[in-house]
N, C-alpha and C positions, 0 to 999 in steps of 0.2 A: 628714569623715574624722578629726576630732580633732586636726589639726595646726595649727589657727588658733584664736587666742583674742584677746580685747581686754582689756588691763589685767589679765592673769591669769598664773598660774605653773603649769607642767606638768612632772612629773619626766621625766627621760631616763635610761634604763638605762646605767649607767657601763660595762657590759660591751660597749656598742656600739663602744668603742675597745679592742680586744682586746690589751692589753699584758700582759707577764708581771707577776706580782704585785709584784715589786721595783720596777718602773717605773710601775705604775699609781698615779698621784698623787691622783686624785679619789675621794672617798668618796661624795659626793652631787652630783647634777647635775640642773639643771632649766633650762627655757627660760622666760623672762619676757617677755611682750609688753607694752610700754608705748607706748600711742598709735600702734600700728602698727610700732614698731621692736622687733626681737627681740634679746634679750640672753641669753647662755648664762652661767649662774651656777653655779660649782662650789665645793665645800668640801673641804678636805683636813685631815686630822688629823696631828699630829706627836707622835712619841714620842722621848725621849732615846736610844732604842735604834735609831732609823732608820739604815740603812746609810750614807746620804750624810754624816752628821755625822763619822763616822770616815774617810770617803774624801776629805774636803775638805783644804785646806792644813794642814800640821802646826800643831797647837795653835790652829786656827781652826775649831772645830766649828760650821759654819753650813750651812744648805741652800743649795747653789749656785744663783745667780740663774738659770742656764740651766734648772734644773728648774722654776722658776716659769713660764718661757716655754714649756717642754714641757707643763706642765699646761694652759696656755691652748690650745696646739695640740691636746692630747687632747680638750679640751672642744669645740673647733671641729670636729674630726673626728667626734666622737660626735653633735654636732648635725646635721652633714651626713648621716650614716647614718640618723639618726632622721627627719629632715625629708624625705629622699629615699631611701625604703627600697630602691629598685633599686640603690643603692650600698652597701648594708649589708655586703656581703662584699668590697668593692673594696679594691685595694691603695692604699697611700699614696704620693703623689709630692710632691716639693718644687718648687713653682713658682719658676722663676728670673726670671720677668718682673715680679715684684712686689718692690719695695724695702721691707724691714722695718727699722724703727728702734726702739730700746728704751733705757730709762733705768732704772738701779737706784739706789735711795736708802734702802735699809734691808736688814735681814737677818732670816731666820727662824733662831732658835737653839733648842737643846735645851730651854730653859725655856718656849718657846711650846707651845701645845696645838693650835692650829687656825689655818688661814688661809682666805681666800676669794678667788676670782678672778671677774672679770666680763669677758665678751667681747661687744662690740656687733657683731652681724653686719651688715656694710655691703654685702656683695655675695655672691651665689650665682649662678654662671654655668655652665650645662651646655654643653659643647662636645664634640660627637661622643660618645665613650665616657668622658668625664671630667667631673668636677664641680670647679670652682674656688671655694673659699670664702675670703673675706677679711673680716677684722674688726680692731677696735682693742680692746686688752685692758688691764685693770688688775689688780693683785695686791695684796691687802690683809692687813695684820697688825693685827687689831683695827680701829680707825678711821683707820689710817695707810696710805696708798697707798705701797707700797715698790717696785713695778715698774710700768712703763708701756710698752706695746708698740703701735706704730702700723704698720699694713700687715701684720699677721700673716696669712699665707696658707698654705693646705693644698690639696692636690689629691687627689681620690679617682679612681682609674683602674680601669675594668673590664678 
């Protein structure tokens, strides 16, 4: 069915996470299978004109770290909708039973042009009419990991 590969990369349509253009952070998205483990890899582009630079704290024009975490969640949701097509139109739920931890150690500034995120998919569980996806993510500025998230979880509900 085209959803399995070994040591390969396949594109995922970014539109599988239907966010308004202002909050759609990902420009390119793909799933990478490495020795049976699946990673969702996304790329975002930055422009000095992006809305969030002006909306951050006074005289601190950076991309808020929460948007990096949101980008990882968008990637995980798109992966779920791609891998499990029966959830393509599902509503998004926030799982309360999963503990999420994150660390920030850097920033995206107007001088940056691109960032990349990676989410290792650790669990996909179908329960009745919902799909629970859990992963661990990293957010990169060049070769520097600036955000790290453990236990990132999203739920897709019919």
